[in-house]
C-alpha positions in Angstrom: 66.3 128.0 93.7 67.4 127.8 97.4 69.7 130.6 98.5 72.5 128.1 99.3 72.4 126.4 95.9 72.5 129.8 94.2 75.6 130.7 96.2 77.3 127.5 95.3 76.5 128.0 91.6 77.7 131.6 91.7 81.0 130.7 93.4 81.6 128.0 90.8 80.8 130.4 88.0 83.4 132.9 89.3 86.0 130.2 89.7 85.5 128.8 86.2 85.7 132.3 84.8 88.8 133.1 86.8 90.4 129.8 85.7 89.9 130.8 82.0 91.4 134.2 82.5 94.3 133.0 84.6 95.1 130.3 82.1 95.0 132.8 79.2 96.9 135.7 80.9 98.7 134.5 84.0 98.3 135.8 87.5 100.0 139.2 87.1 98.1 140.4 84.1 94.7 139.2 85.3 92.4 141.8 86.8 89.2 141.5 88.9 87.5 143.5 86.2 88.3 140.9 83.6 87.2 138.1 85.9 83.9 139.9 86.5 83.4 140.4 82.7 84.0 136.8 82.0 81.9 135.5 84.8 79.0 137.9 84.2 78.5 138.6 87.9 78.4 141.7 89.9 81.3 143.0 92.0 79.2 142.4 95.1 78.7 138.8 94.2 82.4 138.2 93.7 83.4 139.9 97.0 80.8 138.0 98.9 82.8 134.8 98.1 86.4 136.1 97.7 88.2 139.0 99.4 90.7 139.7 96.6 92.3 138.4 93.4 94.7 136.4 95.6 91.8 134.7 97.3 90.2 133.9 93.9 93.6 132.5 92.7 93.8 130.3 95.8 90.3 129.0 95.0 91.5 128.0 91.5 94.7 126.4 93.0 92.6 124.3 95.3 90.5 123.2 92.3 93.3 120.8 91.5 92.7 119.1 94.8 89.1 118.2 94.0 90.3 115.0 92.3 88.2 112.0 92.0 89.2 109.2 94.4 91.3 106.6 92.7 89.9 103.1 93.6 92.0 101.2 96.1 94.2 98.5 94.5 95.9 95.5 95.9 99.1 97.0 94.3 99.9 100.4 95.7 102.2 101.1 92.8 99.2 100.9 90.5 97.5 103.4 92.7 100.4 105.8 92.4 100.3 105.4 88.6 96.5 105.8 88.6 96.7 109.0 90.6 99.3 110.5 88.3 97.6 109.4 85.1 94.2 110.6 86.3 95.6 114.0 87.1 97.1 114.2 83.6 93.8 113.2 82.0 92.0 115.9 84.1 94.6 118.5 83.0 93.8 117.6 79.4 90.0 117.9 79.9 89.3 120.3 82.8 90.1 124.0 82.5 90.1 124.4 86.3 92.9 121.9 86.7 94.9 123.5 83.8 94.5 127.0 85.3 95.6 125.7 88.7 98.7 124.2 87.2 99.5 127.3 85.3 99.2 129.4 88.5 101.3 126.9 90.5 104.1 127.3 87.9 103.7 131.0 87.2 107.0 132.5 88.3 105.6 136.0 87.7 103.1 135.5 90.5 105.6 136.6 93.1 102.9 137.7 95.6 100.9 134.4 95.4 101.5 131.5 97.7 101.9 128.7 95.2 103.2 126.0 97.5 99.9 124.3 98.3 99.5 122.1 95.2 103.1 120.9 95.4 102.9 120.1 99.1 99.5 118.4 98.9 100.3 116.2 95.9 103.7 115.2 97.4 101.8 114.1 100.5 99.2 112.1 98.5 101.9 110.3 96.5 104.2 109.9 99.5 101.5 108.2 101.5 100.8 105.7 98.7 104.5 105.0 98.2 104.9 104.5 102.0 102.1 101.9 101.9 103.8 100.3 98.9 107.0 100.0 100.8 105.3 98.4 103.7 103.9 95.8 101.3 107.3 95.1 99.9 106.7 96.7 96.4 109.6 99.1 96.5 113.4 98.7 96.2 115.2 98.8 99.5 116.9 102.2 98.9 113.7 104.2 98.2 112.7 107.0 100.5 109.0 107.5 99.8 108.8 111.2 100.7 111.8 112.0 98.4 110.5 109.9 95.5 107.1 111.6 95.9 108.6 115.1 95.7 110.6 114.0 92.6 107.5 112.6 90.9 105.6 115.8 91.5 108.4 117.9 90.2 108.9 115.7 87.2 105.1 115.9 86.5 105.3 119.7 86.6 108.2 119.8 84.1 106.5 117.3 81.7 103.2 119.1 81.8 104.9 122.4 81.1 106.6 121.0 78.0 103.4 119.4 76.8 101.6 122.7 77.2 104.1 124.5 75.0 104.5 121.7 72.4 100.9 120.5 72.0 98.6 122.4 74.3 98.4 119.2 76.5 97.3 117.0 73.7 100.2 114.6 74.2 100.3 114.8 78.0 99.0 111.3 78.6 101.8 109.9 76.4 104.5 112.0 77.9 103.4 111.0 81.5 103.4 107.4 80.5 107.0 107.8 79.2 108.0 109.6 82.4 106.7 106.8 84.6 108.4 104.1 82.5 111.7 105.9 83.0 111.3 106.6 86.7 109.5 103.7 88.2 112.2 101.0 87.4 114.5 102.7 89.9 111.7 102.7 92.5 109.7 99.5 92.2 110.7 95.9 92.2 110.7 94.5 88.6 108.3 91.7 89.6 105.8 94.2 90.8 106.2 96.7 88.0 105.7 93.9 85.4 102.0 93.8 86.4 101.4 97.5 86.5 99.5 99.3 83.7 101.6 102.2 82.5 99.8 102.8 79.3 98.9 106.3 78.0 95.2 105.4 78.1 95.3 104.7 81.8 94.1 108.1 83.0 91.0 108.0 80.8 90.2 104.5 81.9 90.4 105.4 85.6 88.3 108.5 85.0 85.6 106.3 83.4 85.9 103.7 86.1 85.2 106.1 88.9 82.2 107.6 87.0 83.9 110.9 86.2 81.7 113.4 84.3 83.5 115.5 81.6 83.3 119.3 82.3 81.1 119.9 79.2 78.5 117.4 80.6 78.5 118.8 84.1 75.5 120.7 85.5 75.1 124.0 83.8 76.9 126.7 85.8 75.4 129.7 84.1 76.2 133.0 85.7 73.7 134.4 88.2 73.3 138.2 88.3 73.4 138.9 92.0 73.0 142.6 93.1 75.9 143.9 95.2 73.5 144.4 98.1 72.4 140.7 98.1 74.5 138.0 99.6 75.3 135.3 97.1 
């Protein structure tokens, strides 16, 4: 296996292990030792890729950003819905996304900069809403940036409740309800009438873009890399 490929696999192994540990224990209680044990790699391999637990956590937080691209639609409101619904579906099925969400909302992680996911998702949704406004899809009073921040905040609250109540099993349904309540105050009725807000939307978009479920992705088995070898 080429050295670069081995390094990519090792880094992914570490991040998947860290995601599992962060999701189970939270940032404060997680230790590098526990991540190493779960990943099955040496300390040298981990520190080749990450400088600290904070650095590993940032890698997991950024894992949320590796979203599949939502297909461009003639209706930008549908793109907004698809982006939100796809993220909900990925949270149900991808441990990296769940761990990133938990870290972002972990109020005990006082030393961890958790702003990134909120700012990045607000920008993504805001850009789509801005395009929708230019196309005449939104009500006249709507300020895209403000609405985007509200949607991101609402998503955070809904996913937190879903995690507690059903371990994310009902997240798709709860997000569908959230959008049905919020979007009528944002989008013109004539536009919204043609938008698919169903709970199954996220899974449908995932299949449309050729998403591969985590259990079917390329095996990321740990690589035992000596501490004296760059990984």
